[in-house]
N, C-alpha and C positions, 0 to 999 in steps of 0.2 A: 489394540488398534494397530493395523498394519500400515506403516507409512513408508513410502518410497524415498529414495535419495532426492529426487526432484521435489517431492512434496515437502521434505525437510528443509531444503534450501529456500523454497518459496516462503515457508512459514517463518524461518529465521530471518529472511530478508524483510518480511513484513514487520517483525518485531523490532528490527533495527530502524526501520523507517518511522515507526510510531514514536520512537525516542528522538529521532532527528528532526521530524517535521515541525514540532513547536519551536525549536531553536531557529530553523530556517525561516519560518513564517514570521517570527518576531523581527528578524533582520530586514525582510523585504516588505514593501507595502504593495498591496494589490488585493484583488478579489480572489477568494478561495472557492473553487468549484469542485464539488464532490459528485462523482459519477459512479453508478453501479454497473459493472460489466460481468458477463458470464465467462468464467475461466474454464475451458475444456479440460485442462490438465488437472485442475482440482475437482472439477465436477460440481462447482457451486458458484454463487455470486461473490464478487470481490469488489471492495470499494477502492476507487482510484481518485486521489486528490490532486488538483492542479492549482497553481497560483498564476493568475492572469494579471498583468500590470494594468 
């Protein structure tokens, strides 16, 4: 698998976010909205989660 520097940074950032989101979500109250977006840099769909008060 040939991964670029940008791809590595995006995937490692996503891994960190996966660990941080449950802690943040437990501290804040609100509705969580999951949206799928197409990321041109990755060439695939990506999930984006937002917390709306």
